[in-house]
C-alpha positions in Angstrom: 122.0 82.5 86.6 121.1 86.0 85.6 118.3 86.1 88.1 120.7 84.9 90.9 123.2 87.6 90.0 120.5 90.2 89.9 119.3 89.1 93.4 122.8 89.2 94.8 123.4 92.7 93.4 120.1 93.9 94.6 120.8 92.7 98.1 124.2 94.3 98.1 122.8 97.7 97.0 120.1 97.4 99.6 122.7 96.8 102.3 124.7 99.8 101.2 121.5 102.0 101.2 120.5 100.9 104.7 123.8 100.6 106.5 124.5 103.5 108.8 127.9 105.1 108.4 129.0 104.8 112.0 132.5 104.4 113.4 133.0 100.7 114.4 133.2 100.0 118.2 135.8 97.7 119.5 138.0 97.8 116.4 140.8 100.1 117.6 144.3 99.1 116.7 147.7 100.4 118.0 150.0 101.5 115.2 152.8 103.1 117.2 153.8 104.0 120.8 151.3 106.8 121.1 148.9 106.4 118.1 145.8 104.3 117.8 143.4 104.1 114.8 139.8 103.0 114.4 140.0 101.7 110.8 137.2 102.5 108.4 137.1 98.9 107.1 136.3 100.5 103.7 132.8 101.5 104.8 131.4 104.4 102.8 131.3 107.7 104.6 133.3 106.4 107.6 136.8 107.9 108.1 139.9 106.4 109.7 139.7 107.8 113.2 142.9 108.7 115.0 143.5 108.7 118.8 146.9 110.1 120.0 147.5 109.6 123.7 150.0 111.5 125.8 150.6 111.6 129.5 148.4 114.6 130.0 146.0 114.9 127.0 144.4 112.9 124.2 143.9 114.2 120.7 141.2 112.8 118.4 141.5 113.1 114.6 138.2 113.0 112.6 135.6 111.7 115.1 133.2 110.4 112.4 129.7 111.3 111.4 127.0 112.2 113.9 126.7 112.1 117.6 126.7 108.3 117.9 130.0 108.0 116.1 131.4 110.6 118.4 130.2 108.7 121.4 131.8 105.5 120.1 135.1 107.3 119.6 134.9 108.8 123.1 134.3 105.3 124.6 137.3 103.9 122.6 139.5 106.7 123.8 138.5 106.0 127.4 139.8 102.5 127.0 143.2 103.8 126.2 143.6 106.7 128.6 142.1 108.4 131.6 143.1 111.8 130.3 140.3 114.4 130.9 141.9 116.9 128.6 140.7 116.2 125.1 141.4 117.8 121.7 139.5 117.3 118.5 141.0 118.1 115.1 139.7 117.5 111.6 141.5 116.9 108.3 138.7 118.9 106.5 135.1 120.1 107.0 133.1 117.3 105.4 130.4 115.8 107.7 131.9 112.4 108.1 135.0 114.0 109.5 133.5 116.7 111.7 130.0 116.1 113.0 131.1 113.4 115.4 132.1 116.4 117.6 128.5 116.3 118.8 129.2 113.2 120.8 132.0 114.8 122.9 131.6 116.8 126.2 131.7 120.6 126.0 135.1 120.5 127.7 136.7 118.9 124.6 138.8 121.6 122.8 138.3 121.9 119.0 141.3 123.4 117.2 141.0 124.3 113.6 142.8 126.2 110.8 141.2 129.5 110.0 140.5 128.4 106.4 138.8 125.2 107.6 136.6 127.3 109.9 135.8 129.4 106.8 134.8 126.3 104.9 132.5 125.3 107.8 130.9 128.8 108.0 130.4 129.0 104.3 129.6 125.4 103.4 129.3 123.3 106.5 125.6 123.0 107.0 125.0 122.8 103.3 127.1 119.7 103.1 125.4 118.2 106.2 122.0 118.7 104.5 123.4 117.3 101.3 124.7 114.2 103.0 121.5 113.7 105.0 119.5 113.7 101.8 121.4 110.9 100.2 119.7 108.1 102.1 117.4 107.5 105.1 120.3 105.8 106.9 122.6 108.8 106.6 119.8 111.1 107.5 119.2 109.1 110.7 122.9 109.3 111.6 122.9 113.1 111.1 119.5 113.6 112.8 119.6 116.5 115.3 122.9 118.0 114.1 122.0 121.7 113.7 125.3 123.5 114.0 129.0 123.1 114.3 130.7 123.8 117.6 132.8 126.9 117.9 136.5 126.1 118.1 138.5 126.8 121.2 141.4 128.0 119.1 142.1 128.9 115.5 145.5 129.0 113.8 146.9 130.2 110.4 149.3 127.7 109.0 150.8 125.7 111.8 150.5 124.8 115.5 152.0 122.2 117.8 150.0 120.6 120.6 152.0 119.0 123.4 150.0 116.0 124.8 152.7 115.1 127.3 155.6 113.0 126.1 154.3 113.3 122.5 153.8 116.4 120.2 151.4 116.7 117.3 152.1 119.3 114.5 149.0 120.7 112.9 149.7 121.8 109.3 147.2 123.7 107.2 147.9 122.9 103.6 145.8 123.2 100.4 143.6 124.1 98.9 143.6 120.6 97.5 140.6 118.4 98.4 139.2 121.4 100.2 140.4 124.9 101.0 141.0 124.0 104.6 142.9 120.8 104.2 144.8 120.1 107.4 147.2 117.3 108.3 148.6 116.0 111.6 152.1 114.8 112.2 152.9 112.9 115.4 156.6 113.8 115.6 158.0 111.2 118.0 156.2 108.3 116.2 156.6 109.6 112.6 152.9 109.0 112.0 151.1 111.3 109.5 147.4 111.8 109.3 147.1 112.9 105.6 143.4 113.4 105.2 142.1 113.2 101.6 145.4 114.8 100.3 146.9 111.2 100.2 144.8 108.0 100.3 145.4 104.4 99.5 144.1 103.1 96.2 141.5 105.9 95.9 141.4 108.6 93.3 141.9 112.1 94.7 138.7 114.1 94.9 138.5 117.7 93.8 135.6 118.4 96.1 135.1 122.1 96.3 135.3 125.2 94.1 138.6 126.1 95.8 140.3 122.8 94.9 143.6 123.4 93.0 146.1 121.0 91.5 149.1 123.4 91.9 148.6 123.8 95.6 147.8 120.0 95.9 151.1 119.2 94.4 152.9 121.7 96.7 151.1 120.0 99.6 152.4 116.6 98.6 156.0 118.0 98.5 155.5 119.4 102.0 154.2 116.0 103.2 157.0 114.1 101.6 159.5 116.3 103.5 158.1 115.1 106.8 159.5 111.6 106.1 156.7 109.8 107.9 157.0 106.1 108.5 153.3 105.4 108.8 150.5 107.2 106.9 146.9 107.2 108.0 144.7 108.5 105.1 141.2 109.8 105.5 139.8 106.7 104.0 141.2 103.3 103.0 144.1 101.2 104.1 147.0 102.5 106.1 150.1 103.1 104.1 153.7 104.4 104.2 155.4 107.4 102.7 155.4 105.9 99.2 151.7 106.7 98.8 152.6 110.4 98.5 154.7 109.7 95.4 151.9 107.7 93.8 149.5 110.7 94.2 152.2 113.1 92.9 152.8 110.9 89.8 149.1 110.7 89.1 148.3 114.4 89.5 151.4 115.4 87.5 150.5 113.1 84.6 146.9 114.2 84.7 147.8 117.9 84.6 150.2 117.3 81.7 147.6 115.5 79.7 144.9 118.1 80.3 147.4 120.8 79.3 148.1 119.0 76.1 144.4 118.6 75.2 143.7 122.2 76.0 146.5 123.4 73.8 145.0 121.2 71.0 141.8 123.1 71.3 139.7 120.5 73.1 136.9 121.8 75.3 136.8 121.0 79.1 134.2 118.4 78.4 136.2 116.8 75.7 139.4 116.7 77.7 137.5 115.2 80.7 136.0 112.5 78.5 139.4 111.7 77.1 141.2 111.3 80.4 138.2 109.4 81.8 138.9 106.7 79.1 142.7 106.9 79.4 143.6 107.0 83.1 141.5 104.3 84.9 143.3 101.5 83.0 146.6 102.9 84.3 145.3 102.6 87.9 143.0 99.6 87.8 143.2 99.0 91.6 142.1 102.5 92.6 138.5 103.1 93.7 136.1 105.8 92.5 137.5 106.3 89.0 134.8 108.8 88.1 136.7 111.3 90.2 138.9 111.8 87.2 136.2 113.9 85.6 135.9 116.4 88.4 139.7 116.6 88.6 140.0 117.1 84.8 137.5 120.0 84.9 139.2 121.7 87.8 142.7 121.3 86.2 141.4 122.6 82.9 140.0 125.7 84.5 143.2 126.3 86.4 145.5 126.0 83.4 146.3 129.1 81.3 
């Protein structure tokens, strides 16, 4: 029996190591009048891709990793609309959300928040190289990606794009998951693309040196105020507005516990080890519980 279990586990790990993180073709679903999603199907390093279709333009949210993912997304969008005017936006700068831009024609307009562009300029290619080194499969997907495209337009904190019959608000929030966290609210459909700021049954990731719990919590308040009916996270199952409250409750409780431990004289390492033991049992259905450690260290450093 032990040998059988070992062989099953080995096969699963081998599959994970060799599977290429590409957006799935032919999987697009319609979730509202103007919004379509290519679900990630819980595949590692694959985002939920958004396609918002108006009468005159189409907007793509997070076109996946590498040129082949971008080409897949482009083909899926072509099934939904004949619009030649295309926009590409990203929830943040990480490679699985951005590098699919390489599969789009030069005429596609990339619109980014200034802080997200700053993340790309300072850390973008470093993260591409980091991802590519994780496995031969990922390296193959990112092969040939040598630079990010220049955006057609940059904005400070907010911009609205009229696609014809439907408008999308671009809101730069954060720093939370990253410094340039950006969300997209399809106003007429009440659909929110929340990026990594709110996900379903996944621990929030404090992924960059700029990640802050105070601004993350403020971002959650801003998202809650939108009163979205459908929520499309960066990864994981689609949700509703209640997912925002679950993230708020978790981060509020984690910050309070870290503050208590710090006041008691515990070191950052000791505090992180304590919450690593305490919090996963409270959220047994959330994935990637080790993210508690990075969150604890970031919160510890941020607290007085």
